[in-house]
A tleap script that builds the chain and sets N, CA, C and O, in Angstrom:
source leaprc.protein.ff14SB
mol = sequence {
  NMET CYS GLU ARG GLU LYS ALA SER LEU GLN
  ARG GLY MET ASN TYR GLY LEU GLY SER THR
  HIE SER VAL ILE LEU MET SER ARG ARG PRO
  ASN VAL SER TYR ASP ASP HIE LEU ASP GLN
  THR GLY SER VAL LEU VAL TYR GLU GLY HIE
  ASP GLN PRO CYS TRP ARG ASP GLY PRO ASP
  PRO ASN ALA VAL ASP GLN PRO GLU PHE THR
  PRO ASN GLY LEU PRO THR GLN ILE MET CPHE
}
set mol.1.N position { 18.631 -20.456 -18.253 }
set mol.1.CA position { 17.916 -20.304 -17.016 }
set mol.1.C position { 16.450 -19.959 -17.297 }
set mol.1.O position { 15.556 -20.489 -16.638 }
set mol.2.N position { 16.199 -19.076 -18.267 }
set mol.2.CA position { 14.817 -18.690 -18.592 }
set mol.2.C position { 14.005 -19.913 -19.022 }
set mol.2.O position { 12.839 -20.054 -18.651 }
set mol.3.N position { 14.621 -20.781 -19.795 }
set mol.3.CA position { 13.919 -21.993 -20.237 }
set mol.3.C position { 13.588 -22.882 -19.041 }
set mol.3.O position { 12.471 -23.387 -18.926 }
set mol.4.N position { 14.561 -23.069 -18.154 }
set mol.4.CA position { 14.332 -23.907 -16.979 }
set mol.4.C position { 13.236 -23.340 -16.085 }
set mol.4.O position { 12.402 -24.087 -15.574 }
set mol.5.N position { 13.234 -22.014 -15.893 }
set mol.5.CA position { 12.251 -21.370 -15.029 }
set mol.5.C position { 10.918 -21.132 -15.734 }
set mol.5.O position { 9.919 -20.800 -15.097 }
set mol.6.N position { 10.914 -21.306 -17.068 }
set mol.6.CA position { 9.708 -21.029 -17.869 }
set mol.6.C position { 9.218 -19.603 -17.609 }
set mol.6.O position { 8.025 -19.357 -17.432 }
set mol.7.N position { 10.182 -18.669 -17.591 }
set mol.7.CA position { 9.879 -17.265 -17.334 }
set mol.7.C position { 10.933 -16.403 -18.027 }
set mol.7.O position { 12.071 -16.829 -18.223 }
set mol.8.N position { 10.542 -15.205 -18.386 }
set mol.8.CA position { 11.469 -14.234 -18.946 }
set mol.8.C position { 12.069 -13.443 -17.790 }
set mol.8.O position { 11.422 -12.550 -17.243 }
set mol.9.N position { 13.278 -13.764 -17.426 }
set mol.9.CA position { 13.935 -13.150 -16.271 }
set mol.9.C position { 14.597 -11.851 -16.713 }
set mol.9.O position { 15.781 -11.839 -17.049 }
set mol.10.N position { 13.843 -10.765 -16.715 }
set mol.10.CA position { 14.327 -9.485 -17.203 }
set mol.10.C position { 14.771 -8.556 -16.086 }
set mol.10.O position { 15.586 -7.663 -16.320 }
set mol.11.N position { 14.267 -8.740 -14.902 }
set mol.11.CA position { 14.597 -7.854 -13.783 }
set mol.11.C position { 15.357 -8.639 -12.733 }
set mol.11.O position { 15.423 -9.868 -12.785 }
set mol.12.N position { 15.922 -7.931 -11.794 }
set mol.12.CA position { 16.723 -8.569 -10.767 }
set mol.12.C position { 15.951 -9.462 -9.825 }
set mol.12.O position { 16.468 -10.486 -9.378 }
set mol.13.N position { 14.712 -9.087 -9.514 }
set mol.13.CA position { 13.914 -9.867 -8.568 }
set mol.13.C position { 12.713 -10.467 -9.274 }
set mol.13.O position { 11.924 -9.750 -9.889 }
set mol.14.N position { 12.575 -11.773 -9.188 }
set mol.14.CA position { 11.476 -12.494 -9.825 }
set mol.14.C position { 10.828 -13.360 -8.757 }
set mol.14.O position { 11.329 -14.431 -8.417 }
set mol.15.N position { 9.699 -12.877 -8.230 }
set mol.15.CA position { 9.075 -13.510 -7.076 }
set mol.15.C position { 8.044 -14.556 -7.460 }
set mol.15.O position { 7.345 -14.416 -8.463 }
set mol.16.N position { 7.957 -15.605 -6.653 }
set mol.16.CA position { 6.889 -16.598 -6.753 }
set mol.16.C position { 6.808 -17.299 -8.090 }
set mol.16.O position { 5.710 -17.493 -8.611 }
set mol.17.N position { 7.929 -17.683 -8.658 }
set mol.17.CA position { 7.897 -18.412 -9.924 }
set mol.17.C position { 7.298 -19.785 -9.676 }
set mol.17.O position { 7.850 -20.584 -8.919 }
set mol.18.N position { 6.183 -20.053 -10.306 }
set mol.18.CA position { 5.514 -21.330 -10.083 }
set mol.18.C position { 5.036 -21.476 -8.659 }
set mol.18.O position { 4.739 -22.587 -8.220 }
set mol.19.N position { 4.955 -20.389 -7.932 }
set mol.19.CA position { 4.536 -20.307 -6.525 }
set mol.19.C position { 5.358 -21.191 -5.587 }
set mol.19.O position { 4.920 -21.499 -4.478 }
set mol.20.N position { 6.542 -21.598 -6.030 }
set mol.20.CA position { 7.366 -22.436 -5.163 }
set mol.20.C position { 8.690 -21.791 -4.771 }
set mol.20.O position { 9.283 -22.157 -3.756 }
set mol.21.N position { 9.159 -20.829 -5.571 }
set mol.21.CA position { 10.453 -20.219 -5.291 }
set mol.21.C position { 10.561 -18.877 -6.005 }
set mol.21.O position { 9.717 -18.532 -6.831 }
set mol.22.N position { 11.589 -18.141 -5.684 }
set mol.22.CA position { 11.886 -16.868 -6.325 }
set mol.22.C position { 13.303 -16.920 -6.873 }
set mol.22.O position { 14.123 -17.717 -6.417 }
set mol.23.N position { 13.588 -16.067 -7.854 }
set mol.23.CA position { 14.921 -15.980 -8.443 }
set mol.23.C position { 15.387 -14.531 -8.326 }
set mol.23.O position { 14.679 -13.614 -8.742 }
set mol.24.N position { 16.562 -14.327 -7.769 }
set mol.24.CA position { 17.151 -12.996 -7.682 }
set mol.24.C position { 18.437 -13.027 -8.496 }
set mol.24.O position { 19.345 -13.813 -8.225 }
set mol.25.N position { 18.495 -12.155 -9.500 }
set mol.25.CA position { 19.658 -12.092 -10.372 }
set mol.25.C position { 20.632 -11.049 -9.845 }
set mol.25.O position { 20.225 -9.963 -9.432 }
set mol.26.N position { 21.896 -11.375 -9.859 }
set mol.26.CA position { 22.917 -10.393 -9.500 }
set mol.26.C position { 24.147 -10.650 -10.345 }
set mol.26.O position { 24.484 -11.794 -10.651 }
set mol.27.N position { 24.811 -9.572 -10.716 }
set mol.27.CA position { 26.010 -9.693 -11.529 }
set mol.27.C position { 27.214 -9.868 -10.628 }
set mol.27.O position { 27.322 -9.222 -9.585 }
set mol.28.N position { 28.111 -10.737 -11.030 }
set mol.28.CA position { 29.350 -10.931 -10.282 }
set mol.28.C position { 30.542 -10.401 -11.062 }
set mol.28.O position { 31.693 -10.642 -10.699 }
set mol.29.N position { 30.253 -9.668 -12.149 }
set mol.29.CA position { 31.321 -9.092 -12.961 }
set mol.29.C position { 31.977 -7.925 -12.228 }
set mol.29.O position { 31.341 -7.291 -11.386 }
set mol.30.N position { 33.234 -7.635 -12.535 }
set mol.30.CA position { 33.873 -6.471 -11.921 }
set mol.30.C position { 33.255 -5.179 -12.459 }
set mol.30.O position { 32.732 -5.153 -13.573 }
set mol.31.N position { 33.317 -4.121 -11.673 }
set mol.31.CA position { 32.862 -2.788 -12.067 }
set mol.31.C position { 31.374 -2.700 -12.388 }
set mol.31.O position { 30.979 -1.908 -13.244 }
set mol.32.N position { 30.540 -3.497 -11.719 }
set mol.32.CA position { 29.095 -3.368 -11.910 }
set mol.32.C position { 28.595 -2.183 -11.092 }
set mol.32.O position { 29.273 -1.731 -10.168 }
set mol.33.N position { 27.408 -1.678 -11.430 }
set mol.33.CA position { 26.919 -0.472 -10.763 }
set mol.33.C position { 26.334 -0.728 -9.380 }
set mol.33.O position { 26.137 0.219 -8.618 }
set mol.34.N position { 26.051 -1.980 -9.037 }
set mol.34.CA position { 25.513 -2.292 -7.710 }
set mol.34.C position { 26.493 -3.162 -6.946 }
set mol.34.O position { 27.213 -3.965 -7.539 }
set mol.35.N position { 26.521 -3.003 -5.640 }
set mol.35.CA position { 27.414 -3.797 -4.805 }
set mol.35.C position { 26.659 -4.972 -4.193 }
set mol.35.O position { 26.673 -5.150 -2.975 }
set mol.36.N position { 25.998 -5.780 -5.030 }
set mol.36.CA position { 25.314 -6.980 -4.547 }
set mol.36.C position { 26.377 -8.012 -4.178 }
set mol.36.O position { 27.344 -8.199 -4.916 }
set mol.37.N position { 26.200 -8.676 -3.046 }
set mol.37.CA position { 27.181 -9.689 -2.644 }
set mol.37.C position { 26.597 -10.579 -1.547 }
set mol.37.O position { 25.592 -10.242 -0.921 }
set mol.38.N position { 27.240 -11.702 -1.335 }
set mol.38.CA position { 26.902 -12.569 -0.205 }
set mol.38.C position { 27.737 -12.126 0.988 }
set mol.38.O position { 28.884 -11.708 0.830 }
set mol.39.N position { 27.161 -12.219 2.176 }
set mol.39.CA position { 27.924 -11.842 3.365 }
set mol.39.C position { 29.023 -12.871 3.607 }
set mol.39.O position { 29.139 -13.853 2.873 }
set mol.40.N position { 29.827 -12.639 4.639 }
set mol.40.CA position { 30.984 -13.512 4.884 }
set mol.40.C position { 30.595 -14.957 5.175 }
set mol.40.O position { 31.411 -15.858 4.984 }
set mol.41.N position { 29.353 -15.203 5.637 }
set mol.41.CA position { 28.922 -16.579 5.886 }
set mol.41.C position { 28.450 -17.262 4.613 }
set mol.41.O position { 28.350 -18.488 4.552 }
set mol.42.N position { 28.156 -16.448 3.583 }
set mol.42.CA position { 27.657 -17.008 2.333 }
set mol.42.C position { 26.180 -17.349 2.377 }
set mol.42.O position { 25.666 -17.979 1.452 }
set mol.43.N position { 25.489 -16.949 3.431 }
set mol.43.CA position { 24.084 -17.319 3.552 }
set mol.43.C position { 23.112 -16.134 3.474 }
set mol.43.O position { 21.897 -16.335 3.451 }
set mol.44.N position { 23.636 -14.904 3.433 }
set mol.44.CA position { 22.777 -13.723 3.353 }
set mol.44.C position { 23.173 -12.918 2.123 }
set mol.44.O position { 24.334 -12.539 1.964 }
set mol.45.N position { 22.202 -12.662 1.259 }
set mol.45.CA position { 22.435 -11.848 0.082 }
set mol.45.C position { 22.207 -10.386 0.436 }
set mol.45.O position { 21.120 -10.011 0.876 }
set mol.46.N position { 23.228 -9.565 0.245 }
set mol.46.CA position { 23.097 -8.120 0.413 }
set mol.46.C position { 22.826 -7.586 -0.984 }
set mol.46.O position { 23.707 -7.590 -1.843 }
set mol.47.N position { 21.585 -7.121 -1.206 }
set mol.47.CA position { 21.121 -6.761 -2.546 }
set mol.47.C position { 20.793 -5.278 -2.576 }
set mol.47.O position { 19.855 -4.832 -1.916 }
set mol.48.N position { 21.562 -4.515 -3.338 }
set mol.48.CA position { 21.312 -3.078 -3.432 }
set mol.48.C position { 20.058 -2.771 -4.222 }
set mol.48.O position { 19.497 -1.682 -4.102 }
set mol.49.N position { 19.623 -3.701 -5.012 }
set mol.49.CA position { 18.364 -3.488 -5.722 }
set mol.49.C position { 18.541 -3.002 -7.127 }
set mol.49.O position { 19.527 -3.298 -7.802 }
set mol.50.N position { 17.554 -2.243 -7.552 }
set mol.50.CA position { 17.545 -1.763 -8.916 }
set mol.50.C position { 17.103 -0.308 -8.947 }
set mol.50.O position { 16.603 0.228 -7.958 }
set mol.51.N position { 17.296 0.320 -10.099 }
set mol.51.CA position { 17.004 1.742 -10.232 }
set mol.51.C position { 15.514 2.026 -10.287 }
set mol.51.O position { 14.692 1.152 -10.564 }
set mol.52.N position { 15.206 3.265 -10.015 }
set mol.52.CA position { 13.867 3.778 -10.226 }
set mol.52.C position { 13.561 3.619 -11.715 }
set mol.52.O position { 14.461 3.800 -12.535 }
set mol.53.N position { 12.319 3.286 -12.095 }
set mol.53.CA position { 11.992 3.210 -13.519 }
set mol.53.C position { 12.221 4.558 -14.204 }
set mol.53.O position { 12.134 5.613 -13.576 }
set mol.54.N position { 12.511 4.503 -15.481 }
set mol.54.CA position { 12.751 5.709 -16.259 }
set mol.54.C position { 11.413 6.259 -16.745 }
set mol.54.O position { 10.674 5.578 -17.455 }
set mol.55.N position { 11.111 7.492 -16.357 }
set mol.55.CA position { 9.877 8.150 -16.796 }
set mol.55.C position { 10.236 9.344 -17.661 }
set mol.55.O position { 11.249 10.008 -17.439 }
set mol.56.N position { 9.391 9.610 -18.657 }
set mol.56.CA position { 9.593 10.772 -19.514 }
set mol.56.C position { 9.624 12.028 -18.646 }
set mol.56.O position { 8.769 12.207 -17.779 }
set mol.57.N position { 10.589 12.879 -18.874 }
set mol.57.CA position { 10.794 14.107 -18.111 }
set mol.57.C position { 11.103 13.846 -16.636 }
set mol.57.O position { 11.020 14.764 -15.819 }
set mol.58.N position { 11.456 12.611 -16.287 }
set mol.58.CA position { 11.796 12.284 -14.904 }
set mol.58.C position { 13.288 12.410 -14.670 }
set mol.58.O position { 14.051 12.682 -15.597 }
set mol.59.N position { 13.698 12.211 -13.433 }
set mol.59.CA position { 15.132 12.309 -13.116 }
set mol.59.C position { 15.904 11.111 -13.668 }
set mol.59.O position { 15.315 10.094 -14.034 }
set mol.60.N position { 17.203 11.244 -13.722 }
set mol.60.CA position { 18.069 10.144 -14.130 }
set mol.60.C position { 17.900 9.013 -13.116 }
set mol.60.O position { 18.180 9.221 -11.935 }
set mol.61.N position { 17.454 7.826 -13.526 }
set mol.61.CA position { 17.206 6.735 -12.575 }
set mol.61.C position { 18.422 6.348 -11.742 }
set mol.61.O position { 18.273 5.850 -10.626 }
set mol.62.N position { 19.631 6.574 -12.275 }
set mol.62.CA position { 20.838 6.234 -11.521 }
set mol.62.C position { 21.185 7.272 -10.467 }
set mol.62.O position { 22.042 7.026 -9.618 }
set mol.63.N position { 20.527 8.437 -10.508 }
set mol.63.CA position { 20.887 9.529 -9.609 }
set mol.63.C position { 19.994 9.618 -8.369 }
set mol.63.O position { 20.278 10.406 -7.467 }
set mol.64.N position { 18.929 8.831 -8.309 }
set mol.64.CA position { 18.001 8.920 -7.184 }
set mol.64.C position { 17.674 7.534 -6.650 }
set mol.64.O position { 17.777 6.545 -7.375 }
set mol.65.N position { 17.283 7.461 -5.394 }
set mol.65.CA position { 16.798 6.209 -4.837 }
set mol.65.C position { 15.407 5.937 -5.393 }
set mol.65.O position { 14.651 6.865 -5.682 }
set mol.66.N position { 15.077 4.662 -5.540 }
set mol.66.CA position { 13.752 4.312 -6.024 }
set mol.66.C position { 12.710 4.746 -5.003 }
set mol.66.O position { 12.835 4.416 -3.823 }
set mol.67.N position { 11.674 5.484 -5.434 }
set mol.67.CA position { 10.640 5.906 -4.494 }
set mol.67.C position { 9.740 4.740 -4.104 }
set mol.67.O position { 9.735 3.699 -4.760 }
set mol.68.N position { 8.986 4.925 -3.035 }
set mol.68.CA position { 8.067 3.881 -2.589 }
set mol.68.C position { 6.860 3.758 -3.514 }
set mol.68.O position { 6.314 2.668 -3.683 }
set mol.69.N position { 6.436 4.886 -4.120 }
set mol.69.CA position { 5.245 4.887 -4.980 }
set mol.69.C position { 5.550 5.515 -6.333 }
set mol.69.O position { 6.389 6.410 -6.439 }
set mol.70.N position { 4.863 5.039 -7.363 }
set mol.70.CA position { 4.964 5.624 -8.698 }
set mol.70.C position { 4.172 6.930 -8.716 }
set mol.70.O position { 3.419 7.197 -7.780 }
set mol.71.N position { 4.324 7.753 -9.764 }
set mol.71.CA position { 3.571 9.005 -9.825 }
set mol.71.C position { 2.048 8.819 -9.763 }
set mol.71.O position { 1.335 9.726 -9.332 }
set mol.72.N position { 1.548 7.663 -10.186 }
set mol.72.CA position { 0.090 7.441 -10.116 }
set mol.72.C position { -0.348 6.779 -8.808 }
set mol.72.O position { -1.498 6.359 -8.686 }
set mol.73.N position { 0.562 6.681 -7.822 }
set mol.73.CA position { 0.199 6.211 -6.491 }
set mol.73.C position { 0.340 4.726 -6.245 }
set mol.73.O position { 0.082 4.265 -5.133 }
set mol.74.N position { 0.745 3.956 -7.254 }
set mol.74.CA position { 0.928 2.517 -7.070 }
set mol.74.C position { 2.296 2.242 -6.451 }
set mol.74.O position { 3.244 2.988 -6.694 }
set mol.75.N position { 2.408 1.178 -5.653 }
set mol.75.CA position { 3.718 0.862 -5.071 }
set mol.75.C position { 4.727 0.469 -6.142 }
set mol.75.O position { 4.368 -0.162 -7.136 }
set mol.76.N position { 5.974 0.836 -5.942 }
set mol.76.CA position { 7.041 0.411 -6.846 }
set mol.76.C position { 7.531 -0.959 -6.400 }
set mol.76.O position { 7.061 -1.496 -5.397 }
set mol.77.N position { 8.452 -1.511 -7.130 }
set mol.77.CA position { 9.012 -2.819 -6.777 }
set mol.77.C position { 10.117 -2.599 -5.767 }
set mol.77.O position { 11.289 -2.515 -6.132 }
set mol.78.N position { 9.763 -2.509 -4.540 }
set mol.78.CA position { 10.716 -2.220 -3.475 }
set mol.78.C position { 10.608 -3.290 -2.413 }
set mol.78.O position { 9.509 -3.766 -2.129 }
set mol.79.N position { 11.708 -3.676 -1.826 }
set mol.79.CA position { 11.701 -4.671 -0.747 }
set mol.79.C position { 12.034 -3.998 0.568 }
set mol.79.O position { 12.871 -3.097 0.620 }
set mol.80.N position { 11.397 -4.423 1.597 }
set mol.80.CA position { 11.688 -3.936 2.944 }
set mol.80.C position { 12.263 -5.073 3.744 }
set mol.80.O position { 12.587 -4.899 4.919 }
savepdb mol mol.pdb
quit
């Protein structure tokens, strides 16, 4: 997939690849930490997202919701 997209798909949300489309990665394996799924119609992706980035001396990223802003005031990768 990375070769086809000509991008390193490291995170769950990859916006504006080639300015024509976006790629959202989700695991369909059992016992994953997020409950990402398609709704019953198969046309809406319910995406729990990803963890807060790990910062030195910061909280466990799995234990808190991702904040809207980083400690230096920049927006985090959050979707509304």
